[in-house]
C-alpha positions in Angstrom: 0.1 0.0 0.1 2.8 2.5 0.8 4.5 1.7 -2.5 1.0 2.7 -4.4 1.1 6.0 -2.3 4.4 6.7 -3.2 4.4 6.1 -6.7 1.0 8.3 -6.9 2.7 10.9 -5.3 6.0 11.0 -7.5 3.8 11.0 -10.4 1.4 14.0 -9.4 4.8 15.9 -8.3 6.2 15.2 -11.5 3.3 16.4 -13.6 3.4 19.6 -11.6 6.8 20.3 -11.9 6.7 19.6 -15.7 4.3 22.6 -16.3 5.3 26.0 -14.9 2.9 29.0 -14.4 3.9 32.4 -15.6 2.0 35.7 -16.4 2.1 38.0 -19.5 1.2 41.6 -19.8 1.4 44.6 -22.1 2.7 48.0 -20.4 1.4 51.5 -21.4 4.3 51.5 -24.0 3.2 48.6 -25.6 6.3 46.4 -24.3 5.5 42.6 -23.5 6.5 41.8 -20.0 6.7 38.2 -18.7 7.0 37.0 -14.9 6.6 34.4 -12.5 4.6 36.6 -10.1 1.2 38.0 -10.8 0.8 41.5 -12.1 -2.3 43.8 -12.6 -4.0 42.8 -16.1 -1.7 39.9 -16.7 -2.7 36.7 -18.6 -1.7 33.4 -17.0 0.5 31.2 -19.4 1.8 27.5 -18.8 5.2 26.8 -19.9 6.4 23.2 -20.5 9.6 22.6 -18.1 10.5 19.5 -20.1 13.5 19.7 -22.2 13.6 18.2 -25.8 15.2 14.6 -26.0 17.8 13.9 -28.7 18.1 10.5 -30.4 21.8 10.4 -30.9 25.0 11.7 -29.8 25.7 13.1 -33.3 22.7 15.3 -33.1 23.6 16.6 -29.6 27.2 17.5 -30.7 26.0 19.4 -33.9 23.4 21.5 -31.7 26.3 22.2 -29.0 28.7 23.5 -31.8 25.6 25.7 -33.4 24.8 27.1 -30.1 28.6 28.1 -29.4 28.7 29.6 -32.9 25.1 31.4 -32.0 26.3 32.5 -28.5 29.3 34.5 -29.9 26.9 36.6 -32.0 24.3 37.3 -29.4 24.2 40.6 -27.5 23.7 41.0 -23.9 20.1 40.9 -22.8 18.5 44.2 -22.2 18.0 44.9 -18.6 14.6 45.9 -17.2 13.9 48.7 -14.5 10.6 48.2 -12.9 10.3 51.9 -12.1 12.3 55.1 -12.0 10.9 58.0 -10.0 11.8 61.4 -9.0 11.7 61.5 -5.2 12.8 65.3 -5.0 11.4 67.7 -6.1 7.9 66.0 -5.9 5.2 66.7 -8.5 3.8 70.0 -7.8 6.2 71.0 -5.2 6.7 74.7 -4.5 10.2 75.4 -3.7 11.4 78.7 -2.1 14.9 80.7 -2.5 16.8 78.1 -4.5 19.4 80.6 -5.3 19.7 78.8 -8.7 20.6 75.5 -7.5 18.0 72.6 -7.6 18.7 69.3 -5.7 17.4 66.3 -7.5 16.9 62.8 -5.8 15.7 59.6 -7.6 14.6 56.4 -6.8 15.2 53.3 -9.2 13.9 49.5 -8.8 16.0 47.4 -9.1 19.2 49.5 -8.4 20.9 51.3 -11.3 23.5 48.8 -13.0 27.1 50.3 -13.1 27.1 50.3 -17.0 23.8 52.4 -17.2 23.4 56.0 -16.8 20.8 58.7 -16.1 20.0 61.2 -18.6 18.2 64.1 -17.3 15.8 66.6 -19.1 14.9 70.0 -17.5 12.2 72.0 -19.1 12.3 69.6 -22.2 16.1 70.0 -22.9 18.8 67.6 -22.1 20.7 68.8 -19.1 23.1 66.3 -18.0 24.0 62.5 -17.7 25.2 61.0 -14.6 25.4 57.9 -12.7 24.4 59.1 -9.5 20.9 59.0 -8.1 21.4 62.4 -6.6 22.5 65.5 -8.2 22.1 69.1 -8.7 20.7 71.4 -12.0 21.9 74.8 -12.0 20.6 77.9 -13.3 17.1 77.2 -11.8 15.3 80.6 -11.6 11.9 81.6 -10.6 8.7 79.9 -12.4 7.1 76.9 -13.4 9.8 73.8 -14.4 9.5 70.2 -15.5 11.9 67.7 -14.9 12.2 64.1 -16.3 14.8 61.4 -16.3 15.6 58.6 -18.2 17.9 55.3 -18.0 20.1 54.8 -20.8 22.6 51.9 -21.7 26.2 52.2 -22.7 25.2 53.0 -26.3 23.0 55.9 -25.2 19.8 53.9 -25.9 17.1 54.4 -23.7 15.9 51.7 -21.5 13.1 53.4 -19.5 11.9 56.9 -18.7 10.1 58.7 -15.6 6.9 60.7 -16.1 7.7 64.4 -16.3 7.4 66.0 -12.7 6.2 69.8 -12.8 7.4 72.0 -10.1 7.5 75.6 -9.0 10.3 78.1 -7.8 9.4 81.0 -5.8 12.0 83.8 -4.7 11.2 86.4 -1.8 11.8 89.8 -2.8 13.7 92.2 -0.7 11.8 95.4 -0.3 14.0 98.3 0.4 11.9 101.0 2.0 12.2 104.4 0.3 14.5 107.1 1.9 
């Protein structure tokens, strides 16, 4: 009796291990994403985890040789970031008396890879490129401003972009009484 239960358990576990559940969704930019964790509006897909069988060692050797040739031509996979957020200044924030220097702080998930960089756009113009998640923008004067950042790879290709963030700069005026 124990053997029957053992064999049945092994068969059930093997069947479950042969199929993997994954999730597929399309983001607002039309990019298709896959994950092993549920996501809003994700479609469940099932993947066959079993590997193909070869019938002879000759086919396997040819396949290995072909894979080696192909792998030398394949470029590294693109890195994906879940989010990039401008933490400071926060959206619609009013800043007072900056003296022309804006301190910016970012939050990136997962952490920024060392080969990737941050490109900063201030009022629609490219301002600077940095590898730091905190930096300064100079010559920021009174008025309404927009800041946006994007992560770029070593070739300068954009990986992801933050939404634009609008903020306001106010400056106190010193009123000199008339003499």
